[in-house]
VOSEPA-282350 format. One line per 2 residues: their letters; for each residue x, y, z of N, C-alpha, C. Coordinates in pm, whole numbers, plus 32768, in hexadecimal, padded with zeros to 4 digits. Layout:
REM VOSEPA-282350
A = X,Y,Z,X,Y,Z,X,Y,Z ~ ...
This chain:
REM VOSEPA-282350
MS = 82DE,7FCF,1778,835A,7F94,1757,8339,7F11,1701 ~ 8379,7F02,169A,8355,7E99,164C,83AD,7E2D,1660
TL = 8379,7DBD,1644,83CD,7D4D,1671,83FA,7CFA,15E1 ~ 845B,7CC4,15E6,8488,7C74,1569,843E,7BEF,1561
QM = 8413,7BCE,14F4,83C8,7B52,14D5,8431,7AF4,1489 ~ 8438,7A79,14C3,8486,7A10,1490,8444,79E3,1412
PR = 848A,79D1,13AD,8457,799E,1322,8427,7904,1344 ~ 83BF,78F7,1305,8380,786B,1309,83CC,780E,12C6
QL = 83E8,778D,12FB,842C,772E,12C3,83CF,76E4,1264 ~ 83F3,76E5,11E4,83A7,7696,1185,83C3,760F,118D
KV = 8355,75B0,118E,834D,7523,1192,8355,74EB,1105 ~ 83B3,74A1,10F2,83C1,746F,1063,8398,73D7,107D
TP = 8328,73BE,102C,82E4,733F,102A,831D,72E9,0FC9 ~ 835F,7275,0FFA,83A2,721A,0F94,8343,71D4,0F34
SP = 8360,71C9,0EAC,8313,7189,0E4F,8301,70F7,0E77 ~ 82A1,70B0,0E42,827E,7027,0E5E,830A,6FD0,0E27
LG = 833E,6FFC,0DBB,83BC,6FBF,0D89,8427,6FC0,0DED ~ 8446,703B,0E1D,84A3,7058,0E77,8493,6FFF,0EF9
RA = 8420,6FF4,0F26,83F6,6FA4,0F91,8419,6F14,0F80 ~ 83ED,6EE9,0F0B,83FF,6E5C,0EE2,849B,6E3F,0ED7
LQ = 84E7,6E98,0E9C,857F,6E78,0E9C,85C0,6EA0,0F15 ~ 857F,6ECF,0F72,85CE,6EF6,0FF9,8630,6F5F,0FD9
HG = 8601,6FBB,0F88,8653,7038,0F6B,86DA,700D,0F2F ~ 86EA,6FB3,0EDE,8764,6F87,0E99,87BF,6F1D,0EDD
DI = 8783,6EF0,0F51,87CD,6E8B,0F9E,87CA,6DFB,0F60 ~ 874E,6DE1,0F16,8736,6D5C,0ED9,8797,6D54,0E5B
PF = 8790,6DB2,0DFA,87E4,6DB3,0D83,8874,6D9E,0DAF ~ 8899,6DF3,0E12,8935,6DE2,0E40,8950,6D5F,0E70
KV = 88FC,6D25,0EBB,8921,6CA2,0EE0,8929,6C3A,0E78 ~ 88C9,6C4A,0E08,88C0,6BF9,0DA7,892B,6BF2,0D51
VI = 8972,6C73,0D32,89E6,6C90,0CEF,8A5A,6C51,0D38 ~ 8A64,6C65,0DB0,8ACE,6C2F,0DFD,8ADB,6B95,0DF4
AL = 8A65,6B55,0E0A,8A54,6AB5,0E0B,8A72,6A8B,0D7C ~ 8A59,6AD4,0D12,8A6D,6AA4,0C99,8B01,6AB1,0C7A
SS = 8B3F,6B1A,0CAB,8BD0,6B2C,0C95,8C18,6AB8,0CD6 ~ 8BF6,6A94,0D48,8C30,6A31,0D9F,8C20,699F,0D5A
VT = 8BA3,6985,0D29,8B90,6907,0CFF,8BE5,68FF,0C65 ~ 8BEE,696F,0C1E,8C32,6977,0BA5,8CC0,694C,0BBC
LL = 8CFE,6990,0C19,8D8D,697C,0C41,8D97,68E2,0C64 ~ 8D50,68BC,0CB8,8D50,6820,0CE4,8D4D,67BE,0C6D
AL = 8CF2,67E9,0C0B,8CDA,6796,0BA0,8D4F,67A2,0B45 ~ 8D88,6809,0B33,8E13,6819,0ADA,8E7B,67C1,0B16
MV = 8E8B,67CC,0B9B,8EEC,6774,0BCD,8ED6,66E1,0BC5 ~ 8E4E,66B5,0BE9,8E3B,662C,0BC7,8E41,6606,0B34
GV = 8E24,665E,0AE2,8E21,6640,0A49,8EBD,6630,0A1C ~ 8F0B,6679,0A5A,8F9F,6669,0A3B,8FCC,65D9,0A63
GV = 8FAA,65B9,0AE6,8FE1,653C,0B22,8FA0,64BF,0ACD ~ 8F1F,64D1,0AB2,8EDA,6466,0A59,8F23,6455,09D4
ML = 8F3E,64CA,0991,8F81,64CB,08FE,900B,648A,0916 ~ 9051,64B4,097C,90D8,6472,097C,90C1,63D1,09A1
WL = 9066,63A3,09EE,9063,6331,0A0B,902B,62CE,099A ~ 8FD5,630B,093C,8FAC,62B3,08D7,9017,62B4,085F
RS = 9055,631E,0850,90C3,6320,07E3,913F,62CB,080A ~ 9153,62C7,088F,91C0,626E,08A6,91A8,61D1,08C8
EP = 9133,61AA,0893,9102,6124,089C,915B,60B0,0861 ~ 918F,60D3,07DA,91F0,607A,0787,9270,6065,07D4
TR = 92AD,60C1,081A,931A,609A,0875,930B,604E,08EF ~ 9289,606D,0937,9279,6019,09A4,924D,5F92,0972
AQ = 9206,5F69,0905,91E8,5EF6,08E1,9268,5E9F,08AC ~ 92CA,5EE2,0885,9347,5E98,084A,93AA,5E8B,08A9
VG = 93C6,5EF5,08F3,942C,5F03,095F,9418,5EE3,09E3 ~ 939B,5F11,0A0E,9371,5F01,0A8E,93A6,5F52,0AEC
WT = 93B1,5F2B,0B76,93E5,5F73,0BDD,9478,5F81,0BE4 ~ 94C1,5F2F,0B8A,9559,5F35,0B77,9581,5FAC,0B35
FI = 951B,5FF6,0AF0,9535,6081,0AC5,957C,60D3,0B19 ~ 9556,60DF,0BA9,9581,6123,0C12,960D,6105,0C38
TQ = 9628,6084,0C41,96A4,604C,0C72,9714,602F,0C00 ~ 96E4,602B,0B92,9742,6007,0B12,9797,6083,0AFF
TT = 9822,6059,0AF7,988C,60C2,0AED,98BB,60DB,0A66 ~ 988E,6090,09F5,98AB,60AC,0971,9849,60FB,0927
WN = 987B,614E,08CE,9828,61A3,0885,9862,61A0,07F7 ~ 981F,614B,07AA,9859,6137,0722,97D5,6140,06C4
PV = 97B6,61AF,0687,9743,61C7,0626,9750,615B,05AC ~ 97CF,6158,0584,97E3,6108,0505,97C6,6079,0523
GQ = 97EF,6044,059C,97CA,5FB6,05A6,9740,5FA2,05F7 ~ 96F8,6009,05FD,967D,600B,0647,9680,5FD7,06CF
VF = 96EB,6009,0713,96F9,5FE1,07A4,96EF,6071,07E6 ~ 968F,6074,0848,9672,60EE,0895,9674,60E5,091E
GA = 96C7,6123,0965,96C7,6121,09F5,96D2,61AC,0A30 ~ 9680,61D1,0A8D,9680,625A,0AB6,96D6,627C,0B3A
AP = 971D,6212,0B6D,9768,6230,0BEE,97C8,6289,0BDD ~ 9824,629C,0B67,987D,6313,0B63,9841,639B,0B79
FI = 97CB,63A7,0B3F,979B,6429,0B3F,9747,6445,0BC4 ~ 971D,63E4,0C19,96D7,63F0,0C8D,975B,641B,0CE8
VG = 97B9,63CD,0CFA,982E,63E6,0D38,986F,6478,0D37 ~ 9876,648D,0CA4,98A7,6521,0C8F,984F,6584,0CB4
TL = 97CE,6575,0CAA,9768,65D9,0CD2,9782,65F0,0D78 ~ 977E,657C,0DB1,9786,658D,0E4F,980D,65C1,0E7C
AT = 9878,658C,0E37,98FB,65D1,0E5B,9904,665A,0E4F ~ 98E3,6694,0DD8,98EE,671C,0DBC,9892,6780,0E1C
SL = 9819,6741,0E3A,97BB,678A,0E82,97E5,6781,0F1A ~ 9818,6719,0F43,9858,670C,0FCB,98C4,6776,0FE5
VA = 9921,677F,0F81,998F,67E7,0F7C,9961,6873,0F8F ~ 98F2,6888,0F36,98C3,6913,0F37,9886,6929,0FB8
VL = 982C,68D2,0FFD,97E7,68E5,1078,9856,6900,10E6 ~ 98B7,68B0,10F0,992B,68BD,1160,996B,693B,1156
IA = 9971,6986,10DA,99B5,69FC,10CF,9957,6A65,10E3 ~ 98DF,6A6C,109F,987D,6ADB,10AB,983F,6AE0,1136
VP = 9828,6A80,117F,97E7,6A83,11FA,982E,6AE6,1262 ~ 98BA,6AC0,1282,98F9,6B20,12D7,98F4,6BB7,12AE
LG = 9914,6BBE,122B,9911,6C48,11FE,9890,6C81,1204 ~ 982F,6C4E,11E3,979F,6C77,11F3,9774,6C9B,1277
WA = 97A3,6C53,12E4,9774,6C68,1368,97C9,6CDE,13A2 ~ 983F,6CE5,1381,9891,6D3A,13B8,989A,6DCD,1380
SP = 9854,6DDC,1314,9859,6E58,12C5,97EC,6EBF,131A ~ 9819,6F2E,131E,97B9,6F95,1369,9736,6F8F,1335
FS = 9724,6F71,12B1,9695,6F6F,1286,9646,6EFF,12B8 ~ 968A,6E8F,12FD,9639,6E28,1338,9621,6E3D,13D2
WP = 966B,6EA2,13F9,9657,6EC1,1497,962A,6F49,14AB ~ 959F,6F60,1491,9573,6FE3,14A6,957B,7013,1540
SC = 958B,6FC4,159E,9584,6FEF,1621,9619,7031,1645 ~ 967E,7013,15FB,96FB,7052,1619,973C,708C,15B5
AR = 96F2,70A4,1539,972D,70ED,14C8,96F3,7183,14CD ~ 9759,71E2,14AC,973A,725D,14A6,96DD,727D,142A
RN = 9684,72E6,1435,962E,72F7,13CD,9669,7300,133D ~ 96DB,7358,1328,9710,7372,12B6,973B,72EF,1289
CA = 978C,72BA,12D4,97CC,722A,12B4,976F,71C3,1286 ~ 96FB,71BF,12D6,967B,7169,12A6,9655,7184,1216
RS = 9637,720F,11FE,960E,7232,1188,9673,720C,1106 ~ 96E8,7234,1125,9758,720B,10C1,9761,717F,109B
SA = 975A,7128,1113,9756,708D,10F7,96E5,7065,10B6 ~ 9670,7099,10DC,95E8,707A,1098,95ED,7094,0FF8
FW = 962F,7113,0FD0,9627,7139,0F4E,9699,70D0,0EF3 ~ 9705,70B5,0F36,9763,7067,0EEB,973B,6FD9,0EDE
SK = 96EE,6FAA,0F51,96A6,6F22,0F4A,9645,6F12,0EDC ~ 95F3,6F7F,0ED4,9578,6F72,0E73,95C1,6F80,0DDF
LL = 9633,6FCE,0DD6,9677,6FD5,0D53,96C3,6F48,0D20 ~ 96F3,6EFC,0D91,9725,6E80,0D69,96BA,6E23,0D34
AA = 964C,6E2E,0D7C,95D4,6DD4,0D56,958E,6DEB,0CBF ~ 95B4,6E66,0C92,956C,6E94,0C18,95CE,6E76,0BA6
IP = 9655,6E4E,0BBA,96AC,6E30,0B50,968A,6DB5,0B0E ~ 9678,6DA4,0A88,964D,6D2F,0A44,96C0,6CB9,0A59
SV = 9691,6C48,0A5C,96F7,6BE5,0A73,975A,6BC9,09FD ~ 9739,6BE8,0987,9792,6BE8,091C,9801,6C41,0939
VY = 97EC,6CB0,0972,9851,6D14,0995,98A9,6CD9,09F9 ~ 986C,6C9B,0A64,98CC,6C66,0ACB,9922,6BF2,0A77
GA = 98E2,6BA5,0A1B,9941,6B44,09D3,99AF,6B90,0987 ~ 998C,6BFC,093C,99FE,6C32,08F2,9A6E,6C6C,0956
WG = 9A3D,6C99,09BF,9A9D,6CE2,0A24,9AF4,6C5E,0A5B ~ 9AA3,6BF6,0A85,9AF3,6B91,0AAB,9B60,6B52,0A48
IF = 9B4B,6B5D,09D0,9B9F,6B24,0966,9C26,6B7A,095B ~ 9C0E,6BFE,094B,9C6E,6C67,0920,9CAB,6CA3,09A0
VF = 9C63,6C9C,0A19,9CAD,6CEA,0A8B,9CBB,6C8C,0B08 ~ 9C4C,6C4E,0B3C,9C4C,6C08,0BB2,9CA9,6B89,0BA7
IP = 9C9B,6B45,0B4C,9CF1,6ACB,0B3D,9D81,6AE5,0B2A ~ 9DB0,6B31,0ACA,9E45,6B57,0ABF,9E7A,6B9F,0B37
QF = 9E34,6BFD,0B6F,9E6C,6C4D,0BE3,9E57,6C15,0C64 ~ 9DED,6BC6,0C87,9DCF,6B90,0D05,9DC9,6B06,0D15
VT = 9D75,6ABB,0CC5,9D7C,6A27,0CC5,9DEA,69D1,0CA3 ~ 9E27,6A07,0C41,9EA5,69BF,0C19,9F1D,69C5,0C99
PL = 9F3D,6A2D,0CC3,9F97,6A2D,0D37,9F5E,69E3,0DB5 ~ 9EDD,69F9,0DD1,9EA2,69A1,0E40,9EB2,6910,0E1B
GN = 9E88,68E6,0DA0,9E8B,684D,0D91,9F0C,681F,0D8A ~ 9F7E,685A,0D54,9FF2,682C,0D4F,A03C,682B,0DEB
WL = A00B,688A,0E3E,A03F,6877,0ECA,A002,6809,0F11 ~ 9F7E,67FB,0EF8,9F30,6782,0F45,9F69,66F3,0F0D
MN = 9F8A,66F9,0E89,9FBD,6670,0E44,A04A,6657,0E7E ~ A0A6,66CE,0E8C,A12D,66B0,0EBD,A135,6698,0F4A
SL = A0DE,66E4,0FA1,A0F2,66CD,102C,A091,6668,1067 ~ A00A,6643,1039,9FBA,65D9,1071,9FA0,656C,1010
GH = 9FD0,6578,0F8E,9FB3,650C,0F3A,9FE8,6482,0F51 ~ A05A,6484,0F91,A092,6401,0FBC,A059,63B8,1028
YM = A008,6409,106D,9FC5,63DC,10EB,9F3F,63C7,10E4 ~ 9EF6,6411,1085,9E65,6418,1087,9E30,6402,0FFA
PL = 9DE4,639A,0FE2,9DB5,637F,0F4D,9D60,63F7,0F21 ~ 9D37,6439,0F6F,9CE3,64AB,0F46,9D35,651B,0EF8
FH = 9DAC,651F,0F06,9DFB,657F,0EC4,9E62,653F,0E60 ~ 9E4B,64C1,0E40,9EA7,6488,0DDD,9EAC,64C8,0D48
GP = 9F18,64D0,0D11,9F30,6506,0C98,9F18,649B,0C25 ~ 9F29,64D1,0BAA,9F50,6550,0B75,9EFC,65B7,0B76
FF = 9F16,663D,0B70,9EC7,66A2,0B83,9EE9,670C,0B08 ~ 9E6E,671A,0AC6,9E78,6776,0A3E,9E32,6806,0A57
GA = 9DF4,680C,0ABD,9D9E,6886,0ACC,9D0D,686B,0AD8 ~ 9CC6,6846,0A6E,9C3D,681F,0A5D,9C24,67A2,0AAA
SS = 9BD4,67A9,0B1D,9BC2,673A,0B72,9B45,6742,0BCE ~ 9B2A,66E9,0C18,9AC8,66F3,0C7F,9ADF,6766,0CE7
LA = 9B57,677E,0D04,9B7B,67E6,0D58,9B56,686A,0D2D ~ 9B6D,6884,0CA6,9B61,6903,0C6C,9AC6,6911,0C58
AG = 9A78,68AF,0C3E,99DD,68AF,0C3F,99AA,68D6,0CCA ~ 99DE,6895,0D25,99B1,68A8,0DB6,99CB,6932,0DE2
LI = 9A42,6978,0DB4,9A60,69EE,0DE3,9A06,6A58,0D99 ~ 99E4,6A44,0D1F,9988,6AA6,0CD3,990B,6A96,0D0F
LA = 98D7,6A0E,0D2A,9852,6A04,0D72,9849,6A4C,0DF5 ~ 98B3,6A53,0E49,98B5,6A8E,0EC0,98A7,6B23,0EA5
VM = 98DC,6B6F,0E53,98BD,6BF1,0E36,983A,6C09,0E07 ~ 97E7,6BB5,0DBF,9771,6BBF,0D8D,9707,6BA3,0DF7
IL = 9725,6B49,0E4F,96AB,6B3C,0EB0,96BE,6B95,0F3B ~ 973B,6BD7,0F3D,9752,6C2A,0FAF,96D8,6C96,0FC6
PT = 96AE,6CD7,0F68,9637,6D30,0F71,95BD,6CF7,0FAE ~ 95A6,6C84,0F75,9538,6C32,0FAB,9535,6C11,103E
IS = 95A6,6BF0,1071,95AF,6BC6,10FC,95B0,6C45,114B ~ 95F1,6CA4,112A,95FD,6D23,1173,9577,6D60,1184
AI = 9529,6D75,110B,94A9,6DBA,1117,944D,6D7A,1165 ~ 943E,6CF6,115F,93D7,6C99,11A2,93F7,6CAB,1244
SR = 9478,6CA5,125F,949C,6C9C,12EC,9491,6D24,1323 ~ 94A1,6D8C,12E2,947C,6E16,130A,93EA,6E24,132C
DV = 938D,6DFB,12CF,930C,6DF9,12E4,92DF,6DB3,135F ~ 931C,6D39,1371,92FD,6CDF,13EA,9328,6D29,146A
LL = 9399,6D66,146A,93D1,6DA1,14E3,9384,6E29,14FA ~ 9359,6E69,1494,930F,6EDC,14B6,9284,6EC2,14F1
AV = 9256,6E3D,14E1,91D4,6E17,152F,91E3,6E19,15B4 ~ 924F,6E14,15DF,926A,6E08,1684,923B,6E8B,16BA
PR = 91D6,6E89,1717,919F,6F13,174F,9221,6F5C,1788 ~ 920E,6FE0,1777,926B,7040,17AC,9262,7032,1846
SQ = 9206,7027,1872,91F5,701F,1919,924F,6FBE,194A ~ 9258,6F32,1909,92B1,6ED1,1943,9342,6EFE,1944
RE = 9373,6F3B,18CF,93F5,6F70,18D5,940D,6FD3,192A ~ 93B1,7031,1942,93B8,70A2,19AE,93B8,7060,1A3C
AA = 935E,6FF7,1A53,935E,6FB4,1ADB,93DE,6F7A,1B00 ~ 9419,6F38,1A96,94A0,6EE5,1AA6,950C,6F56,1ACF
LA = 9519,6FC2,1A77,956C,7022,1A97,9567,706C,1B1F ~ 94E2,707E,1B45,94C7,70CE,1BD2,94F8,706F,1C3D
LG = 94E9,6FE0,1C1F,951E,6F8D,1C90,95BA,6F7B,1C8F ~ 95EA,6FC0,1C43,9691,6FC3,1C37,96DF,6F70,1BD5
ST = 9685,6F34,1B84,96C6,6EDE,1B1B,970D,6F44,1AB6 ~ 9774,6EFF,1A87,97BB,6F47,1A17,9777,6F2E,198D
EW = 97A9,6F77,192B,9773,6F64,18AA,9783,6EDA,187F ~ 97E8,6E8F,1896,9810,6E0E,1861,97AA,6DB0,18B3
ET = 979C,6DBA,1932,974D,6D67,198F,96B6,6D76,195B ~ 9690,6DF4,1935,95FD,6E04,1909,95F1,6DCA,1884
IW = 9654,6DB7,182C,9639,6D78,17B0,9647,6CDF,17CA ~ 96A8,6CAF,181C,96AE,6C21,1833,9634,6BE8,187E
QV = 960B,6C31,18E4,95A2,6BF1,1945,9513,6C25,192C ~ 94F9,6C88,18CB,947B,6CB1,18C5,9458,6CB6,1826
VL = 94AB,6CEB,17DA,9481,6CF6,1748,9498,6C72,16FF ~ 94F3,6C27,171C,9505,6BA2,16C3,949D,6B37,16FA
PY = 9494,6B26,1775,9418,6ACE,17A1,93A9,6AE9,175A ~ 9381,6B62,1759,9303,6B91,1714,92F0,6B64,1684
GL = 9376,6B86,1634,9359,6B5F,15AE,93AE,6B06,1566 ~ 93D6,6A9E,15C0,9430,6A3F,159E,93F8,69DE,1526
SG = 9370,69C7,1532,9333,6971,14CE,9321,69C1,1448 ~ 9306,6A43,144B,9306,6A98,13DB,937A,6AA7,139E
IL = 93F1,6AB4,13DE,9471,6AB9,13A5,9498,6A32,135D ~ 946F,69C7,13A7,948A,6950,135E,9435,6945,12E0
GA = 93C7,6973,12D0,9377,6981,125D,93C1,69D2,11F6 ~ 9400,6A3C,1214,9449,6A93,11BF,94C0,6A3A,1178
VI = 94F8,69E1,11C9,9570,698F,118A,953B,6929,1138 ~ 94BC,68F6,1152,948C,6891,1100,945B,68CF,1077
LG = 942E,694C,107E,93FA,6994,1005,946C,69AD,0FA1 ~ 94E3,69DB,0FE4,9566,69F1,0FAA,958F,6977,0F63
LG = 9584,68FE,0FB6,95AB,6884,0F76,9561,6859,0F04 ~ 94D3,687A,0F07,947E,6858,0E93,94A2,689F,0E1A
RA = 94C3,6923,0E29,94F2,6963,0DC4,957A,6937,0D80 ~ 95CF,6910,0DDC,964A,68D8,0DA9,963B,684D,0D58
LG = 95E1,67FE,0D91,95BB,6786,0D41,9592,6796,0CB0 ~ 9541,6801,0CA1,950C,6806,0C0A,9560,6877,0BC0
ET = 95BD,68A8,0BE9,960D,6921,0B95,9648,68CE,0B1C ~ 9641,6907,0AA7,9667,68CB,0A2D,96EC,6907,09E8
MA = 96D2,6993,09B8,9721,69CF,0963,97B5,69E0,099E ~ 97B5,6A1B,0A09,9829,6A36,0A4B,987A,69BC,0A62
VT = 983D,6958,0A89,9873,68D5,0AB7,98B4,688F,0A40 ~ 9860,6898,09E1,9880,685B,095D,9903,688F,092B
MV = 9926,6910,0932,998D,694C,0905,9A10,694E,0948 ~ 9A09,690B,09D5,9A74,6909,0A18,9AA2,6893,0A5B
IG = 9A3E,681D,0A46,9A5F,67AD,0A85,9AA8,6744,0A38 ~ 9AB9,6755,09AC,9B0E,66F9,0963,9ABB,6699,0915
NV = 9A3E,6677,0942,99DE,6618,08E9,9A15,65A2,08C1 ~ 9A41,6552,092F,9A7B,64C3,090C,9A27,6465,0962
AQ = 99EF,6400,091F,9992,6399,0960,99EC,6335,099A ~ 9A23,6353,0A17,9A71,62E9,0A5A,9A46,62FC,0AF8
LT = 9A5A,6289,0B44,9A2D,6284,0BC3,9ABF,6293,0C14 ~ 9ACF,62F9,0C55,9B53,6318,0C96,9B36,6354,0D2A
TS = 9BA7,6335,0D79,9B9A,635E,0E08,9BE4,63EE,0E00 ~ 9C25,6417,0DAA,9C81,648E,0DB5,9C27,6516,0D84
LL = 9C28,6579,0DD5,9BED,65F6,0DA9,9C4C,663F,0D46 ~ 9CBC,6614,0D25,9D19,665C,0CCB,9D05,6618,0C2E
SP = 9CA9,65B6,0C28,9C9C,657E,0B9F,9C2A,65A7,0B6B ~ 9C26,65AF,0ADF,9BA6,65D0,0A95,9B30,657B,0AB6
AY = 9AB6,65B2,0AB0,9A48,6559,0AD6,99CE,657E,0A7A ~ 9966,6554,0AA5,98DF,657D,0A6D,9870,658C,0AD0
TM = 980E,65D5,0AB9,97A2,65E4,0B0B,9729,65BB,0AC3 ~ 96B2,65AB,0B0C,963F,657C,0AC1,9610,65E7,0A72
AS = 9613,666B,0A9B,95D9,66D4,0A35,9632,66EC,09CB ~ 96BC,66DF,09CF,971C,66FF,0968,9710,6693,090A
VI = 9705,6618,0924,9700,65AE,08C5,967F,65AD,086E ~ 960B,65E5,08AF,9592,65F9,085B,95AD,6670,07F2
AN = 95E5,66D5,082C,95FC,6748,07D4,966A,672E,0771 ~ 96C6,66E2,0778,9736,66B9,0720,9708,6653,06AD
EW = 96BB,65FC,06E2,96A9,658B,0687,960F,657F,0651 ~ 95BF,65CD,0678,9531,65C7,064B,9535,65D3,05A4
GE = 957A,6628,057E,9585,663D,04E1,95BA,65B8,049B ~ 960B,6563,04DC,963F,64F0,04A3,95EF,6477,04AC
SR = 9580,6475,04F8,952B,6404,0502,94DA,63D8,04A2 ~ 951D,6386,0446,94DB,6365,03D1,947F,62E5,03DF
TA = 949C,62A2,0446,944E,622F,045B,93CF,623C,04C4 ~ 9375,61F5,04C5,9308,61EE,052C,934C,61DA,05B2
LY = 938C,6163,05C6,93CA,614D,0638,9426,61B3,0680 ~ 9477,61F3,061A,94D0,625D,0659,947E,62DA,068C
GS = 9425,62FB,0640,93CF,6367,0675,937D,6348,06EC ~ 9349,62C7,06FD,9314,62A0,076A,9368,629E,07E9
AL = 93E9,6275,07D8,9447,6279,083D,945A,6305,0874 ~ 945F,636A,0810,9482,63FB,083A,9403,6425,088C
IE = 9393,63FF,0866,9318,6429,08A9,9309,63EC,0938 ~ 9331,6375,093F,9334,633C,09B8,938B,6381,0A20
IG = 9405,63A5,09E9,9457,63F4,0A43,9417,647A,0A73 ~ 93CB,64B3,0A18,9380,6526,0A3F,9309,6506,0A9E
LL = 92CC,648E,0A8C,9275,6465,0AEC,92B0,6461,0B75 ~ 9329,641F,0B85,937D,6413,0C0D,939D,64AF,0C3C
LF = 93BE,64F3,0BEC,93EF,6583,0C18,9369,65C3,0C44 ~ 92F8,65BE,0C08,927C,65F5,0C28,924C,65C5,0CB4
LM = 9253,654D,0CD4,922C,650C,0D51,928A,6542,0DB1 ~ 930B,6548,0DA1,936C,6571,0E08,934A,6609,0E27
SL = 9346,6658,0DC8,932C,66EB,0DD7,929E,66F3,0E35 ~ 9235,66AD,0E05,91BF,66C1,0E37,91BF,6698,0ECF
LL = 91F6,661E,0EEB,9205,6602,0F82,924A,666F,0FD6 ~ 92BD,669A,0F92,92FF,670B,0FD8,92C5,677D,0FF2
NI = 927B,67AB,0F9B,9228,682D,0FA5,91B5,680F,100B ~ 9178,67A0,1002,9104,6786,106A,913F,6798,10F5
MA = 91BE,674D,1111,91E9,6753,119C,9216,67D4,11BC ~ 924B,6829,1164,926E,68B2,1185,91F2,68FA,11AE
RL = 9193,68FF,1159,9119,694F,117F,90D8,691E,120B ~ 90D9,68AE,1212,90B0,6872,12A1,90EF,68AD,130F
LV = 9182,68AF,1304,91CC,68E9,136A,91BF,6982,1373 ~ 91B8,69C3,1307,91A2,6A53,130F,9115,6A76,1358
WS = 90A6,6A22,1326,902C,6A3F,1362,901D,6A20,13FA ~ 9077,69C6,1420,906F,698D,14B2,90A3,6A08,1507
VA = 90E9,6A5D,14CD,9111,6ADC,1525,90A8,6B35,1535 ~ 9060,6B4C,14B7,9001,6BBB,14BC,8F82,6B7E,1505
RK = 8F6A,6B0A,1528,8EF8,6ADD,155F,8F11,6AC2,1602 ~ 8F89,6AE1,161E,8F9E,6ABB,16B0,8F5E,6B2F,16FE
TP = 8F38,6B0F,177F,8EFB,6B63,17D3,8F6A,6BA7,183C ~ 8F6E,6C07,1869,8FCB,6C40,18C8,8FFA,6BDE,1932
EQ = 8FA1,6B93,1960,8FBC,6B30,19D2,901F,6AC2,1994 ~ 8FF4,6A9A,1916,9048,6A32,18C9,90D9,6A56,18B7
RA = 90D9,6AE3,188C,915F,6B1A,185E,91C5,6B29,18E8 ~ 918A,6B31,1947,91DD,6B4C,19C7,9226,6ACC,19F4
């Protein structure tokens, strides 16, 4: 009776070069390290360039550039306060509207959303994120402002304008309110997608344990899911705010572009990004161009700080141990 013979396993002897490079691990680590250093160098280079090119404005205007309310390029008077206030106002309106919608959408609550509904929400959310900002701006001018913003603004002005300076008139459509509403639509996919990823990181065993103990779906979300991913969800909000701060074309097309410091959301305004886009081609003097570059430096620093805060909050969720999450 013959017996089957197992084939001999051939031993592959690695080459000296393969042993020296640890079978490709060392080149891979070198490429990753070079890529990381290159990205960091690019970011530092952008910051240094903005700092050096804005030196004439800092030398002549000083720190009053941030608090000065007058922007008059003809008279060589430059103050960034209207643009800073306009940027913060439109971004705050966008966040206040987009955050509840992003958290309440089925795409952001994978624990209670049906599979088909979640897939549909994911598709439409990604589609919103893929639309160019100039298309949002054109839609805002021809559809959104006449059909929605104008009736809403008139109602706010007539109902609340006598009591709240936030809604004082007159109102003509293009305003901080219109820009904030457009930004809310644009940052909604960012908040929804990151919130969904954070909530999906909650172990399924924790949800099942809470349901097995008699908790309802709402109690499971409120007492188990949210405490686990709260810092990550806050990071999603900050990332959305970061995008709202730097949005240019859509805001430029619907905000009105008036360099004035106002407390009313119904008045035309300016943002830091839109003033750079609108007036860079007109900066004929060195001081004018330097002032616009310093606005870009302020916007760069604000966006950088917000993104660092958001990433730290998201990473804090991923690094928690199960004992820390409980």
